[in-house]
C-alpha positions, 0 to 999 in steps of 0.5 A: 859573615859567620856561616858555613859557606863564607866562614872558613875555619881551617882546622890545621890538621893533616899529614905533618910535613917533616922537612922545614923550608927556609924561604925568602919573604918579599917585603912591600916593594919600594914606591919609587916612580921610574925614570921616563926611559923605564917601562911599566914592566921593568922588575921591581927591587924587593927587600928580602928576609930569611925565615924558617916557615912550614908549608901548610896546604891544610890552612886554606885551599888556596887555589879555590880561595885565589879564584874566588878573590879574583872574580870578587875583584873583577866583578864585585864593583869594589863592594866586597873584600875578604878579611882573614884572621888567625885565632890561637886555640889557647891564646897567642904565646907570650913574646911569639910573633905569627909569620905568614907567607904565600908560596908559589912556583915562582917565589914567595910573598909575605903576608903582613899581619895586624896586631889583632891577627887579621890580614887580606890575601893577594890575588895571584895569576891563576897558574901561580895561584893553583899551586900556591899554599900558605906557610906559617911559623906556629905549631900545626893545630895550635891555631885556625883561620877564619874568613869574614866577607866584608863590605868596602862601604863604611857604616857611616855612608850606608843607605837603603839604596846601597843595601839594595845595590849590595844585595843585587851584586851578591846575588849576581855573583853567586848565581851567575858569575861564580862557578858551582865549586866556588859557591859554597865560599861565598854566602847566600846573601841575607842581609848587611850586618852592622855590629856596634859597641852599643845598639844605638842605630837609626835610619834618618830620611827626609819626607815632605821636607820633614826629617824622619828617624826610625830606630833599629833593633838589635838581634841577639842571635846575630853574632858579631864576627869580631867577637873576641873570646872572653870579652863581651861581643858587640851588638848587631842588627841586619838590613836585607834590602827588602825593607819598605824604607826609601833608598835615601834612608841613612844609617846613623850608627855609633862610631867604630861600627862595621859592616859584614855580609850576613849569610842565609842561616848564619848567626 
């Protein structure tokens, strides 16, 4: 999703914090099965690492982000997730390893970053989330964060029936389940965007025993949310769910195709 409502591009600007805080980052808990005598509420032992980061509330309005992530988790039927990405304005400095953590009133949580700078954010209890902020180790103003609303359905499992289910759910989330102040952070659904290495898509279904196939065309104005500066973007097409093709029509697409939500008016 590349849209002013669903794509959050925080410009790392605001009052400069003069104090550096040393925080303990929590690593992933060891996945050990507790003995029968322990209860599910037993404290989990975490490995800690000390690192100097700067708390930066301008990165993401985390209270609202935590709220919308929680509502998506509760009402989204597992269909949606938000993927974030760090983008350095002049390219990541050689030898530099970006670090990110989530600070809240009761501790700190390490945010694992993938090689391409993408990550996902945890959902905190409401009382912790409202005062939480991200902390980073890069220079203020040298990078920005972008969010893309992804779909958990793999491209190879997408059908027209699933597109229509996603459309109904997205409309319900935005118009009925999200409070008004969170709606700008969730796109007004226009379609399921499919982006691939080459424009070779087809819908396939059977009708009266005959296998039918319908090629899909690329939309040159539909921008790839995974485009990398200096590299040619992938081709994209979209399905709105309003097409006349049957629910059983299945998407055939190149390997590595990715799905995202296309918001109204986005490119």
